[in-house]
VOBA-1610 file (N, C-alpha, C; in pm, whole numbers, padded with zeros to 5 digits, always signed):
BEGIN
Unk+00083-00125-00003Unk-00002+00001+00002Unk+00088+00127-00001Unk+00219+00111+00022Unk+00308+00225+00029Unk+00384+00242-00105Unk+00346+00183-00209Unk+00412+00199-00340Unk+00389+00340-00402Unk+00280+00405-00375Unk+00252+00539-00422Unk+00313+00636-00322Unk+00391+00733-00368Unk+00451+00824-00275Unk+00352+00928-00227Unk+00330+00940-00100Unk+00246+01037-00038Unk+00324+01163-00006Unk+00267+01274-00019Unk+00327+01401+00016Unk+00233+01482+00108Unk+00290+01519+00214Unk+00212+01592+00320Unk+00305+01676+00407Unk+00246+01771+00481Unk+00328+01847+00568Unk+00260+01875+00696Unk+00339+01881+00814Unk+00277+01898+00943Unk+00382+01956+01049Unk+00445+02068+01023Unk+00445+02142+00895Unk+00556+02104+00808Unk+00657+02015+00852Unk+00763+01973+00766Unk+00712+01904+00639Unk+00762+01945+00521Unk+00732+01878+00394Unk+00785+01732+00413Unk+00693+01636+00379Unk+00728+01497+00393Unk+00701+01410+00266Unk+00788+01330+00229Unk+00753+01224+00120Unk+00761+01090+00195Unk+00651+01010+00177Unk+00643+00884+00245Unk+00602+00776+00140Unk+00677+00663+00145Unk+00647+00549+00060Unk+00771+00484+00005Unk+00755+00361-00040Unk+00868+00294-00097Unk+00915+00369-00222Unk+01049+00395-00225Unk+01113+00469-00340Unk+01105+00616-00323Unk+01059+00668-00211Unk+01059+00815-00187Unk+01196+00874-00195Unk+01302+00793-00167Unk+01436+00833-00172Unk+01478+00899-00307Unk+01418+00846-00410Unk+01459+00887-00548Unk+01412+01035-00575Unk+01330+01092-00492Unk+01291+01228-00511Unk+01376+01330-00461Unk+01481+01291-00384Unk+01575+01382-00318Unk+01649+01472-00416Unk+01701+01418-00526Unk+01778+01489-00617Unk+01694+01600-00682Unk+01568+01572-00711Unk+01486+01675-00769Unk+01465+01792-00670Unk+01441+01758-00543Unk+01419+01857-00441Unk+01541+01948-00429Unk+01664+01892-00429Unk+01775+01967-00421Unk+01798+02059-00541Unk+01771+02003-00658Unk+01785+02075-00786Unk+01694+02199-00787Unk+01577+02185-00734Unk+01475+02289-00734Unk+01520+02405-00640Unk+01606+02372-00545Unk+01657+02467-00450Unk+01802+02514-00487Unk+01849+02487-00611Unk+01977+02518-00660Unk+02095+02467-00577Unk+02072+02358-00518Unk+02187+02286-00447Unk+02260+02203-00531Unk+02397+02218-00542Unk+02476+02140-00622Unk+02583+02048-00552Unk+02599+02066-00416Unk+02692+01991-00350Unk+02644+01968-00201Unk+02563+01864-00183Unk+02518+01834-00044Unk+02620+01751+00032Unk+02624+01763+00159Unk+02706+01684+00251Unk+02610+01589+00319Unk+02637+01455+00293Unk+02567+01354+00368Unk+02625+01331+00504Unk+02552+01348+00605Unk+02602+01319+00743Unk+02545+01196+00794Unk+02629+01105+00832Unk+02582+00971+00887Unk+02685+00924+00987Unk+02663+00807+01034Unk+02761+00745+01133Unk+02832+00626+01080Unk+02948+00599+01140Unk+03041+00492+01083Unk+02968+00362+01072Unk+02878+00332+01169Unk+02807+00202+01175Unk+02716+00182+01056Unk+02667+00291+01003Unk+02574+00279+00885Unk+02644+00252+00755Unk+02769+00290+00741Unk+02840+00282+00612Unk+02842+00139+00555Unk+02851+00042+00642Unk+02854-00096+00586Unk+02723-00172+00576Unk+02620-00096+00591Unk+02484-00157+00589Unk+02419-00154+00446Unk+02323-00241+00424Unk+02256-00244+00295Unk+02179-00114+00280Unk+02123-00058+00392Unk+02047+00060+00386Unk+02130+00177+00322Unk+02252+00189+00366Unk+02345+00295+00319Unk+02373+00273+00170Unk+02406+00153+00132Unk+02436+00123-00010Unk+02310+00160-00093Unk+02189+00119-00046Unk+02066+00139-00115Unk+02046+00293-00135Unk+02068+00369-00032Unk+02058+00508-00035Unk+02152+00579-00143Unk+02283+00537-00127Unk+02378+00601-00218Unk+02352+00557-00360Unk+02307+00432-00385Unk+02274+00393-00517Unk+02162+00469-00576Unk+02067+00499-00484Unk+01949+00581-00528Unk+01991+00724-00561Unk+02080+00780-00492Unk+02133+00913-00512Unk+02211+00920-00647Unk+02305+00822-00664Unk+02387+00831-00781Unk+02306+00795-00909Unk+02204+00714-00896Unk+02114+00684-01015Unk+02059+00816-01071Unk+02032+00908-00984Unk+01966+01036-01022Unk+02070+01148-01053Unk+02197+01104-01061Unk+02306+01202-01096Unk+02349+01289-00987Unk+02320+01262-00865Unk+02368+01349-00757Unk+02522+01348-00737Unk+02583+01450-00703Unk+02722+01455-00666Unk+02717+01503-00516Unk+02800+01432-00429Unk+02790+01464-00293Unk+02920+01433-00219Unk+02936+01478-00093Unk+03042+01438-00002Unk+02981+01365+00117Unk+03060+01296+00184Unk+03009+01214+00296Unk+03091+01247+00421Unk+03030+01276+00537Unk+03087+01284+00666Unk+03028+01179+00757Unk+03114+01082+00795Unk+03056+00969+00870Unk+03114+00951+01018Unk+03181+01057+01056Unk+03237+01047+01191Unk+03146+01095+01300Unk+03030+01032+01305Unk+02928+01067+01404Unk+02911+00946+01498Unk+02910+00969+01628Unk+02895+00864+01724Unk+02749+00834+01750Unk+02709+00721+01804Unk+02572+00694+01839Unk+02513+00797+01928Unk+02590+00860+02012Unk+02541+00982+02082Unk+02637+01101+02031Unk+02585+01179+01932Unk+02678+01271+01866Unk+02744+01370+01960Unk+02872+01391+01944Unk+02951+01474+02030Unk+02963+01609+01972Unk+02975+01712+02061Unk+02999+01846+02011Unk+03125+01868+01924Unk+03227+01788+01959Unk+03351+01794+01877Unk+03328+01746+01736Unk+03242+01640+01726Unk+03212+01588+01596Unk+03134+01688+01502Unk+03045+01759+01569Unk+02976+01865+01491Unk+03070+01977+01442Unk+03160+02011+01527Unk+03260+02115+01492Unk+03351+02065+01381Unk+03390+01939+01378Unk+03468+01876+01275Unk+03385+01872+01138Unk+03264+01837+01151Unk+03168+01840+01036Unk+03166+01971+00972Unk+03152+02074+01056Unk+03137+02214+01000Unk+03269+02250+00927Unk+03381+02214+00981Unk+03506+02238+00907Unk+03517+02162+00774Unk+03461+02045+00767Unk+03461+01959+00650Unk+03356+02023+00544Unk+03252+02068+00593Unk+03147+02131+00511Unk+03206+02253+00435Unk+03290+02332+00510Unk+03347+02447+00449Unk+03463+02410+00351Unk+03543+02307+00397Unk+03656+02257+00309Unk+03601+02208+00171Unk+03495+02135+00173Unk+03440+02084+00046Unk+03341+02173-00023Unk+03321+02298+00031Unk+03236+02396-00033Unk+03094+02339-00053Unk+03041+02273+00046Unk+02904+02217+00033Unk+02806+02328+00058Unk+02684+02301+00007Unk+02575+02404+00012Unk+02451+02353+00074Unk+02447+02224+00109Unk+02321+02170+00168Unk+02359+02048+00247Unk+02274+02002+00330Unk+02302+01895+00428Unk+02190+01781+00416Unk+02237+01655+00409Unk+02144+01540+00420Unk+02185+01458+00538Unk+02091+01454+00636Unk+02112+01363+00758Unk+02055+01231+00722Unk+02137+01129+00712Unk+02091+00996+00671Unk+02133+00889+00784Unk+02028+00833+00842Unk+02058+00733+00946Unk+01952+00740+01059Unk+02002+00708+01183Unk+01913+00721+01300Unk+01916+00866+01359Unk+01864+00874+01474Unk+01852+01004+01543Unk+01992+01073+01551Unk+02095+00992+01580Unk+02228+01061+01594Unk+02265+01129+01466Unk+02249+01071+01350Unk+02290+01133+01222Unk+02207+01258+01195Unk+02079+01242+01215Unk+01982+01352+01189Unk+02004+01462+01288Unk+02025+01436+01416Unk+02055+01543+01511Unk+02189+01611+01474Unk+02286+01539+01433Unk+02414+01597+01394Unk+02394+01684+01277Unk+02316+01647+01180Unk+02286+01722+01063Unk+02226+01855+01098Unk+02121+01855+01185Unk+02060+01973+01224Unk+02156+02071+01308Unk+02233+02017+01389Unk+02334+02099+01463Unk+02435+02158+01371Unk+02480+02077+01271Unk+02569+02127+01175Unk+02511+02244+01091Unk+02386+02231+01055Unk+02313+02344+00983Unk+02330+02473+01068Unk+02319+02468+01198Unk+02331+02581+01285Unk+02471+02638+01276Unk+02563+02541+01293Unk+02708+02580+01311Unk+02767+02648+01180Unk+02734+02597+01062Unk+02799+02652+00952Unk+02758+02792+00921Unk+02648+02830+00972Unk+02603+02971+00953Unk+02644+03055+01075Unk+02630+03001+01196Unk+02650+03089+01317Unk+02793+03075+01373Unk+02878+02974+01325Unk+03016+02964+01371Unk+03028+02937+01518Unk+03153+02921+01559Unk+03185+02903+01706Unk+03169+02755+01750Unk+03126+02744+01868Unk+03106+02614+01936Unk+02961+02581+01943Unk+02923+02465+01919Unk+02777+02425+01921Unk+02724+02437+02071Unk+02805+02425+02170Unk+02756+02442+02306Unk+02719+02578+02341Unk+02760+02671+02255Unk+02704+02816+02276Unk+02553+02817+02265Unk+02489+02719+02201Unk+02355+02724+02172Unk+02273+02624+02253Unk+02335+02576+02373Unk+02271+02494+02476Unk+02139+02556+02510Unk+02020+02485+02490Unk+01895+02546+02518Unk+01871+02561+02666Unk+01939+02493+02749Unk+01915+02502+02893Unk+01980+02624+02951Unk+02064+02684+02882Unk+02131+02807+02926Unk+02086+02926+02832Unk+02098+03040+02881Unk+02081+03159+02788Unk+02192+03157+02684Unk+02157+03140+02554Unk+02260+03128+02458Unk+02349+03249+02457Unk+02478+03230+02425Unk+02571+03338+02419Unk+02542+03424+02300Unk+02486+03367+02201Unk+02437+03438+02080Unk+02318+03365+02023Unk+02226+03436+01962Unk+02107+03376+01908Unk+02137+03310+01773Unk+02060+03199+01747Unk+02074+03130+01617Unk+02019+03223+01508Unk+02099+03246+01410Unk+02059+03333+01287Unk+02046+03244+01171Unk+01960+03280+01081Unk+01941+03210+00954Unk+01974+03303+00838Unk+01941+03260+00717Unk+01883+03132+00686Unk+01998+03023+00700Unk+01953+02898+00729Unk+02040+02789+00741Unk+02039+02712+00595Unk+02142+02628+00577Unk+02146+02556+00453Unk+02027+02462+00435Unk+01995+02436+00313Unk+01889+02340+00286Unk+01919+02210+00359Unk+01816+02152+00429Unk+01838+02042+00516Unk+01735+01934+00485Unk+01779+01810+00457Unk+01698+01697+00434Unk+01726+01591+00533Unk+01630+01532+00592Unk+01653+01419+00688Unk+01586+01297+00638Unk+01661+01183+00632Unk+01615+01058+00587Unk+01649+00947+00695Unk+01545+00916+00770Unk+01562+00807+00879Unk+01580+00667+00831Unk+01668+00592+00882Unk+01684+00446+00854Unk+01643+00368+00972Unk+01595+00433+01082Unk+01535+00373+01193Unk+01401+00438+01214Unk+01321+00375+01312Unk+01188+00433+01342Unk+01184+00455+01493Unk+01239+00574+01538Unk+01243+00590+01678Unk+01240+00743+01721Unk+01344+00815+01677Unk+01354+00953+01727Unk+01258+01043+01663Unk+01226+01027+01534Unk+01142+01118+01473Unk+01211+01255+01446Unk+01348+01253+01455Unk+01423+01377+01439Unk+01406+01440+01310Unk+01351+01364+01210Unk+01337+01421+01075Unk+01223+01533+01072Unk+01147+01545+01180Unk+01044+01649+01184Unk+01064+01731+01312Unk+01166+01727+01379Unk+01187+01803+01504Unk+01268+01924+01480Unk+01257+02005+01583Unk+01327+02138+01579Unk+01443+02144+01678Unk+01485+02021+01727Unk+01594+02013+01828Unk+01697+01909+01790Unk+01811+01926+01845Unk+01920+01826+01834Unk+01973+01797+01976Unk+01990+01668+02007Unk+02046+01628+02133Unk+02201+01600+02110Unk+02289+01670+02180Unk+02433+01661+02154Unk+02496+01629+02288Unk+02605+01544+02282Unk+02676+01514+02403Unk+02798+01597+02418Unk+02830+01647+02537Unk+02951+01726+02557Unk+03070+01636+02584Unk+03171+01644+02503Unk+03287+01560+02521Unk+03367+01597+02647Unk+03352+01716+02692Unk+03423+01757+02818Unk+03349+01726+02942Unk+03214+01737+02942Unk+03137+01736+03065Unk+03055+01603+03086Unk+03066+01511+02993Unk+02989+01384+02993Unk+02843+01412+03032Unk+02787+01499+02954Unk+02642+01527+02971Unk+02581+01553+02833Unk+02449+01551+02823Unk+02381+01578+02702Unk+02325+01723+02707Unk+02316+01791+02600Unk+02240+01918+02596Unk+02167+01930+02465Unk+02069+02018+02467Unk+01986+02032+02346Unk+02007+02165+02273Unk+01999+02161+02151Unk+01999+02285+02068Unk+01872+02287+01994Unk+01793+02395+02011Unk+01656+02403+01962Unk+01631+02529+01891Unk+01566+02531+01782Unk+01517+02649+01714Unk+01427+02607+01598Unk+01322+02682+01576Unk+01231+02655+01452Unk+01310+02648+01323Unk+01417+02725+01309Unk+01488+02721+01190Unk+01558+02583+01161Unk+01572+02504+01271Unk+01637+02368+01252Unk+01543+02265+01200Unk+01416+02295+01184Unk+01321+02194+01128Unk+01370+02166+00988Unk+01384+02042+00950Unk+01428+02006+00809Unk+01338+02065+00706Unk+01391+02095+00596Unk+01314+02140+00479Unk+01233+02026+00419Unk+01288+01903+00435Unk+01220+01787+00370Unk+01254+01668+00462Unk+01151+01589+00498Unk+01167+01456+00558Unk+01133+01346+00457Unk+01220+01245+00441Unk+01197+01142+00342Unk+01178+01013+00422Unk+01053+00956+00426Unk+01024+00833+00490Unk+01011+00721+00393Unk+01111+00646+00375Unk+01116+00540+00276Unk+01125+00411+00358Unk+01022+00327+00374Unk+01030+00213+00455Unk+01126+00107+00410Unk+01157+00105+00281Unk+01254+00017+00235Unk+01391+00021+00300Unk+01425+00146+00348Unk+01553+00164+00417Unk+01560+00106+00554Unk+01447+00068+00611Unk+01442+00011+00745Unk+01431-00140+00752Unk+01417-00204+00639Unk+01397-00347+00630Unk+01510-00429+00686Unk+01631-00374+00668Unk+01754-00443+00716Unk+01794-00417+00854Unk+01705-00333+00922Unk+01747-00295+01063Unk+01742-00418+01156Unk+01854-00440+01223Unk+01848-00556+01318Unk+01750-00559+01423Unk+01711-00680+01470Unk+01608-00685+01564Unk+01619-00600+01688Unk+01737-00593+01755Unk+01751-00508+01872Unk+01725-00365+01839Unk+01777-00316+01728Unk+01751-00175+01693Unk+01611-00142+01653Unk+01542-00241+01593Unk+01405-00229+01558Unk+01327-00210+01692Unk+01357-00298+01789Unk+01281-00293+01918Unk+01315-00167+01996Unk+01445-00137+02005Unk+01488-00025+02088Unk+01435+00108+02028Unk+01457+00133+01901Unk+01401+00256+01842Unk+01254+00262+01846Unk+01186+00145+01828Unk+01044+00147+01835Unk+00995+00191+01972Unk+01061+00146+02081Unk+01024+00190+02215Unk+01055+00327+02237Unk+01163+00383+02166Unk+01188+00520+02178Unk+01072+00608+02124Unk+01015+00563+02006Unk+00902+00629+01956Unk+00784+00626+02050Unk+00765+00503+02111Unk+00655+00490+02209Unk+00679+00585+02319Unk+00800+00597+02375Unk+00827+00684+02487Unk+00795+00833+02455Unk+00827+00875+02342Unk+00792+01016+02294Unk+00643+01037+02296Unk+00573+00942+02251Unk+00424+00954+02249Unk+00369+00952+02396Unk+00424+00857+02468Unk+00377+00841+02610Unk+00407+00970+02701Unk+00529+01015+02693Unk+00563+01123+02779Unk+00499+01249+02730Unk+00480+01269+02601Unk+00410+01384+02546Unk+00267+01389+02600Unk+00204+01267+02589Unk+00061+01257+02631Unk+00035+01310+02770Unk+00131+01265+02869Unk+00103+01306+03008Unk+00172+01430+03051Unk+00250+01494+02960Unk+00305+01625+02992Unk+00196+01728+03023Unk+00215+01807+03134Unk+00112+01897+03171Unk+00084+02015+03079Unk+00171+02028+02982Unk+00160+02136+02882Unk+00022+02120+02806Unk-00048+02223+02792Unk-00186+02221+02722Unk-00167+02217+02576Unk-00196+02109+02502Unk-00181+02106+02358Unk-00260+01982+02314Unk-00401+01999+02304Unk-00484+01882+02268Unk-00458+01820+02132Unk-00405+01896+02037Unk-00371+01833+01905Unk-00258+01731+01931Unk-00157+01776+02008Unk-00047+01682+02037Unk-00095+01555+02101Unk-00189+01577+02204Unk-00239+01462+02268Unk-00302+01359+02184Unk-00379+01412+02080Unk-00440+01317+01983Unk-00343+01251+01899Unk-00243+01316+01855Unk-00134+01259+01775Unk-00059+01152+01855Unk-00034+01183+01991Unk+00046+01092+02070Unk-00031+00962+02093Unk-00168+00976+02114Unk-00248+00856+02130Unk-00246+00765+02010Unk-00250+00828+01893Unk-00247+00737+01764Unk-00107+00684+01744Unk-00007+00762+01784Unk+00131+00698+01771Unk+00144+00580+01858Unk+00092+00593+01986Unk+00089+00471+02070Unk+00020+00357+02008Unk-00097+00384+01952Unk-00175+00278+01882Unk-00094+00204+01775Unk-00021+00277+01693Unk+00053+00233+01588Unk+00170+00142+01637Unk+00234+00186+01746Unk+00345+00104+01801Unk+00291-00022+01853Unk+00185-00019+01931Unk+00114-00138+01989Unk+00083-00239+01879Unk+00037-00188+01769Unk-00016-00275+01663Unk+00092-00327+01579Unk+00205-00251+01552Unk+00302-00291+01443Unk+00439-00320+01498Unk+00481-00283+01616Unk+00619-00308+01660Unk+00658-00448+01665Unk+00581-00537+01725Unk+00613-00665+01735Unk+00634-00737+01591Unk+00539-00695+01500Unk+00546-00746+01362Unk+00675-00705+01293Unk+00715-00575+01317Unk+00838-00533+01251Unk+00958-00609+01311Unk+00952-00643+01441Unk+01059-00719+01503Unk+01071-00861+01446Unk+00954-00920+01439Unk+00945-01064+01406Unk+00946-01088+01260Unk+00893-00986+01183Unk+00888-01011+01036Unk+00945-00879+00972Unk+01073-00871+00973Unk+01145-00743+00933Unk+01119-00698+00792Unk+01075-00787+00704Unk+01054-00745+00561Unk+00911-00703+00534Unk+00832-00692+00646Unk+00685-00650+00634Unk+00692-00509+00618Unk+00668-00464+00487Unk+00678-00315+00458Unk+00565-00244+00524Unk+00444-00305+00543Unk+00339-00228+00618Unk+00380-00192+00759Unk+00432-00293+00832Unk+00476-00269+00967Unk+00585-00167+00972Unk+00683-00181+00880Unk+00796-00086+00871Unk+00747+00057+00852Unk+00652+00073+00757Unk+00603+00206+00725Unk+00522+00267+00834Unk+00444+00194+00904Unk+00360+00245+01011Unk+00450+00275+01129Unk+00555+00196+01149Unk+00646+00237+01256Unk+00721+00367+01226Unk+00748+00394+01095Unk+00805+00525+01060Unk+00706+00634+01091Unk+00578+00613+01068Unk+00477+00717+01094Unk+00459+00736+01247Unk+00470+00625+01319Unk+00458+00639+01466Unk+00578+00723+01525Unk+00692+00690+01470Unk+00812+00767+01508Unk+00792+00921+01481Unk+00745+00947+01363Unk+00723+01091+01326Unk+00615+01156+01410Unk+00511+01080+01447Unk+00406+01130+01535Unk+00459+01160+01673Unk+00545+01071+01725Unk+00603+01093+01856Unk+00679+01232+01860Unk+00756+01259+01751Unk+00837+01382+01748Unk+00746+01501+01741Unk+00642+01492+01664Unk+00547+01603+01643Unk+00486+01631+01784Unk+00449+01524+01852Unk+00373+01533+01979Unk+00471+01593+02087Unk+00593+01560+02084Unk+00676+01603+02202Unk+00729+01751+02189Unk+00663+01821+02096Unk+00677+01970+02107Unk+00614+02023+02235Unk+00524+01929+02298Unk+00471+01966+02429Unk+00579+01955+02540Unk+00685+01879+02504Unk+00801+01850+02592Unk+00784+01706+02646Unk+00880+01657+02723Unk+00887+01519+02765Unk+00881+01507+02917Unk+00953+01416+02974Unk+00943+01400+03119Unk+01058+01329+03182Unk+01034+01272+03298Unk+01144+01214+03377Unk+01217+01089+03301Unk+01136+01015+03225Unk+01197+00902+03157Unk+01311+00952+03066Unk+01293+01063+02999Unk+01393+01113+02910Unk+01516+01174+02984Unk+01486+01232+03103Unk+01605+01287+03180Unk+01686+01172+03222Unk+01623+01061+03272Unk+01711+00948+03314Unk+01777+00872+03189Unk+01705+00868+03084Unk+01762+00801+02953Unk+01879+00889+02904Unk+01862+01026+02909Unk+01976+01102+02869Unk+02103+01080+02955Unk+02078+01071+03083Unk+02181+01036+03176Unk+02252+00902+03148Unk+02167+00803+03120Unk+02218+00674+03094Unk+02304+00666+02966Unk+02269+00748+02867Unk+02351+00759+02746Unk+02482+00823+02767Unk+02470+00937+02853Unk+02596+01017+02883Unk+02688+00942+02975Unk+02640+00880+03082Unk+02720+00820+03177Unk+02763+00678+03145Unk+02670+00599+03089Unk+02689+00461+03059Unk+02702+00429+02908Unk+02684+00526+02830Unk+02680+00488+02678Unk+02566+00400+02628Unk+02457+00401+02706Unk+02349+00315+02671Unk+02266+00368+02552Unk+02222+00277+02469Unk+02131+00315+02356Unk+02013+00390+02415Unk+01973+00504+02345Unk+01867+00588+02398Unk+01732+00514+02408Unk+01711+00442+02309Unk+01573+00376+02296Unk+01567+00265+02407Unk+01670+00195+02431Unk+01676+00094+02535Unk+01661+00156+02669Unk+01731+00267+02694Unk+01723+00338+02821Unk+01576+00382+02852Unk+01513+00434+02743Unk+01367+00471+02762Unk+01283+00352+02794Unk+01309+00237+02724Unk+01222+00126+02738Unk+01226+00076+02887Unk+01350+00071+02943Unk+01364+00017+03079Unk+01305+00112+03178Unk+01316+00240+03156Unk+01275+00339+03252Unk+01131+00382+03254Unk+01060+00353+03143Unk+00921+00395+03139Unk+00837+00333+03246Unk+00836+00206+03267Unk+00746+00149+03372Unk+00756+00209+03505Unk+00885+00219+03565Unk+00899+00288+03693Unk+00857+00435+03694Unk+00885+00507+03589Unk+00832+00639+03581Unk+00688+00648+03577Unk+00621+00562+03503Unk+00475+00550+03506Unk+00423+00532+03645Unk+00485+00443+03711Unk+00436+00414+03857Unk+00454+00546+03940Unk+00560+00618+03923Unk+00580+00748+03994Unk+00476+00841+03962Unk+00423+00848+03831Unk+00329+00948+03787Unk+00182+00894+03798Unk+00168+00784+03855Unk+00033+00716+03846Unk-00084+00797+03886Unk-00080+00861+04007Unk-00186+00938+04061Unk-00218+01061+03968Unk-00114+01128+03923Unk-00129+01244+03839Unk-00178+01218+03706Unk-00140+01101+03645Unk-00167+01076+03503Unk-00266+00962+03478Unk-00344+00926+03589Unk-00427+00805+03577Unk-00526+00803+03459Unk-00584+00930+03431Unk-00692+00929+03326Unk-00629+00899+03194Unk-00505+00954+03164Unk-00444+00928+03035Unk-00391+00787+03026Unk-00337+00739+03138Unk-00285+00597+03136Unk-00403+00505+03119Unk-00515+00535+03170Unk-00626+00449+03149Unk-00674+00447+03013Unk-00661+00557+02933Unk-00691+00553+02786Unk-00587+00460+02711Unk-00463+00467+02763Unk-00362+00384+02696Unk-00393+00238+02721Unk-00449+00195+02835Unk-00477+00064+02864Unk-00570-00002+02767Unk-00667+00089+02715Unk-00761+00033+02623Unk-00697+00004+02486Unk-00594+00085+02451Unk-00519+00062+02327Unk-00452-00064+02327Unk-00408-00110+02447Unk-00349-00247+02453Unk-00449-00360+02464Unk-00583-00320+02461Unk-00686-00420+02452Unk-00738-00462+02586Unk-00707-00383+02695Unk-00757-00415+02824Unk-00903-00365+02837Unk-00989-00448+02880Unk-01125-00412+02912Unk-01135-00337+03039Unk-01148-00205+03032Unk-01143-00123+03145Unk-01281-00079+03201Unk-01383-00143+03139Unk-01516-00094+03178Unk-01557-00105+03320Unk-01508-00200+03398Unk-01538-00220+03539Unk-01430-00173+03619Unk-01330-00104+03568Unk-01214-00059+03651Unk-01219+00082+03690Unk-01157+00122+03795Unk-01130+00261+03827Unk-01013+00315+03737Unk-00994+00439+03722Unk-00884+00486+03644Unk-00751+00439+03699Unk-00740+00434+03837Unk-00612+00383+03898Unk-00586+00234+03859Unk-00688+00159+03862Unk-00677+00016+03830Unk-00637+00005+03685Unk-00703+00082+03592Unk-00673+00077+03456Unk-00529+00124+03432Unk-00485+00226+03505Unk-00347+00279+03498Unk-00246+00176+03529Unk-00275+00099+03635Unk-00184-00006+03678Unk-00166-00112+03570Unk-00282-00138+03503Unk-00283-00234+03392Unk-00191-00179+03285Unk-00202-00046+03256Unk-00119+00016+03147Unk+00030+00002+03179Unk+00066+00015+03301Unk+00211+00006+03339Unk+00251-00139+03308Unk+00169-00237+03346Unk+00202-00374+03317Unk+00210-00404+03167Unk+00123-00336+03095Unk+00130-00366+02951Unk+00250-00314+02879Unk+00300-00195+02929Unk+00422-00138+02878Unk+00540-00229+02909Unk+00549-00274+03036Unk+00659-00361+03075Unk+00652-00493+03000Unk+00534-00547+02968Unk+00521-00664+02892Unk+00563-00646+02751Unk+00533-00525+02698Unk+00571-00499+02557Unk+00723-00498+02545Unk+00791-00435+02641Unk+00936-00427+02645Unk+00992-00576+02646Unk+00932-00665+02723Unk+00972-00804+02727Unk+00946-00873+02597Unk+00829-00849+02532Unk+00790-00927+02417Unk+00881-00888+02300Unk+00935-00774+02293Unk+01021-00735+02177Unk+01170-00763+02205Unk+01190-00829+02317Unk+01326-00890+02339Unk+01430-00795+02411Unk+01382-00695+02472Unk+01472-00601+02543Unk+01483-00641+02692Unk+01603-00607+02752Unk+01620-00637+02891Unk+01520-00541+02972Unk+01468-00590+03084Unk+01372-00514+03161Unk+01433-00436+03279Unk+01562-00458+03305Unk+01626-00393+03424Unk+01762-00334+03376Unk+01799-00233+03440Unk+01926-00165+03403Unk+02051-00256+03439Unk+02031-00351+03546Unk+02134-00439+03589Unk+02162-00537+03475Unk+02060-00564+03388Unk+02079-00659+03281Unk+02126-00588+03153Unk+02144-00467+03159Unk+02184-00385+03039Unk+02319-00317+03060Unk+02399-00367+03152Unk+02542-00325+03165Unk+02560-00211+03264Unk+02458-00167+03336Unk+02476-00063+03437Unk+02526-00117+03562Unk+02624-00055+03627Unk+02676-00100+03747Unk+02612-00017+03860Unk+02588-00085+03972Unk+02527-00018+04090Unk+02601+00101+04135Unk+02727+00104+04117Unk+02814+00218+04162Unk+02780+00345+04080Unk+02709+00330+03968Unk+02689+00444+03880Unk+02559+00513+03910Unk+02471+00458+03996Unk+02338+00511+04020Unk+02332+00654+04068Unk+02420+00687+04165Unk+02421+00825+04216Unk+02460+00932+04107Unk+02559+00891+04027Unk+02602+00976+03917Unk+02487+00990+03812Unk+02414+00894+03795Unk+02295+00894+03701Unk+02188+00991+03749Unk+02162+00983+03880Unk+02057+01074+03930Unk+02106+01218+03921Unk+02235+01240+03958Unk+02295+01378+03946Unk+02277+01434+03804Unk+02319+01346+03708Unk+02309+01390+03563Unk+02171+01411+03520Unk+02079+01320+03557Unk+01943+01333+03518Unk+01873+01450+03575Unk+01915+01492+03694Unk+01850+01615+03758Unk+01894+01738+03678Unk+02009+01743+03620Unk+02054+01856+03544Unk+01985+01863+03404Unk+01922+01750+03363Unk+01858+01749+03236Unk+01719+01824+03244Unk+01688+01908+03152Unk+01566+01982+03161Unk+01431+01912+03136Unk+01437+01780+03080Unk+01314+01715+03046Unk+01218+01691+03163Unk+01279+01655+03283Unk+01192+01632+03392Unk+01114+01749+03443Unk+01146+01867+03393Unk+01079+01989+03441Unk+00936+01993+03383Unk+00905+01916+03281Unk+00766+01897+03238Unk+00715+01761+03261Unk+00772+01691+03355Unk+00708+01569+03412Unk+00578+01599+03472Unk+00475+01520+03465Unk+00346+01547+03525Unk+00351+01569+03680Unk+00446+01505+03741Unk+00470+01516+03882Unk+00610+01558+03901Unk+00636+01678+03975Unk+00769+01724+03985Unk+00865+01628+04054Unk+00992+01635+04015Unk+01096+01542+04060Unk+01210+01608+04129Unk+01249+01561+04246Unk+01368+01604+04307Unk+01479+01513+04267Unk+01598+01538+04295Unk+01710+01450+04267Unk+01692+01315+04341Unk+01636+01322+04463Unk+01605+01198+04539Unk+01504+01117+04474Unk+01396+01180+04414Unk+01295+01104+04343Unk+01354+01041+04217Unk+01446+01103+04151Unk+01505+01046+04031Unk+01589+00924+04067Unk+01662+00944+04179Unk+01743+00826+04225Unk+01655+00713+04268Unk+01541+00734+04331Unk+01449+00623+04371Unk+01400+00554+04245Unk+01364+00628+04145Unk+01317+00570+04009Unk+01425+00487+03949Unk+01544+00541+03950Unk+01656+00466+03885Unk+01685+00343+03963Unk+01679+00341+04099Unk+01699+00224+04176Unk+01590+00121+04143Unk+01468+00160+04124Unk+01356+00070+04086Unk+01378+00013+03948Unk+01436+00090+03855Unk+01466+00043+03721Unk+01581-00052+03719Unk+01674-00044+03825Unk+01789-00118+03831Unk+01764-00267+03871
//
């Protein structure tokens, strides 16, 4: 059903469907771009998805350069190196190809090639030393995973090489000019990454849904994103060539990113700490931490969690909202288990000696400031210990 390319915007211009990749050259040509820089990570270079993408580009006559020195958690030093390479090769546009790390790096790069200096100058948690100025280079994002939704977001999450922490760079100008969702590029995604990135998409929808920020449109989008993950993630994990499941997981990922303009919550603060301190995959960190954070938020978020329970197929007719919410927590934990991810931090390589540092780093992260129930550092430590 995805053989016809769909075009829509919300507000990012989006191409969706098998073969959408082949429209990139035309888009660049219409914008007078002659030398794009493809930003990706070293791990993607050897994959079938990368070869498929490059073959698609070369078939349409595109000429390009490649910068592949991006880590799974992109570093500020890598963005600065990419900016130097962009100038050296006289590039005029940027293509972020890969998972969230590549796309976040591409967005941060777009900021830096125009605004110069250090990307940490634009840390959204501090008053920027200077404001982001535009126009930025033409930016296209092409996801090869279905998790971050970075292709439609206005932020980039960057790791500080000096401080072992993550920070966000955010501005409406950072929204890509075009998002290309081609499910063919996700068919070869390994099972672990399918599961972990899928749970990342789920976490975006879930935390957006219960964020206290008033945005009813985002709430509706988040609920449908949750529905798509519940319906299609296991199929994508167990039957990786199922294009329908792959395509709908791409849409769920995009919906999560649209929804979280409301902001996120404590799960993401802890997950960011786990990536910075322990090097853990962001989606895995979110998957493990969601159930204990849900328990922490239970009283405050019971009505929305109760709606979630029905999406999982729970008959909540005779239940109170609290009872339905408790069922929802169990359903999320069970989904993590069914897609083959570890359920505890202790099974994912975290050492007990790191828990205090995790709480310290999580408390510095701004995401928990829009958690439905306020968190102290002690609260975050208690949640981390429960997840451990």
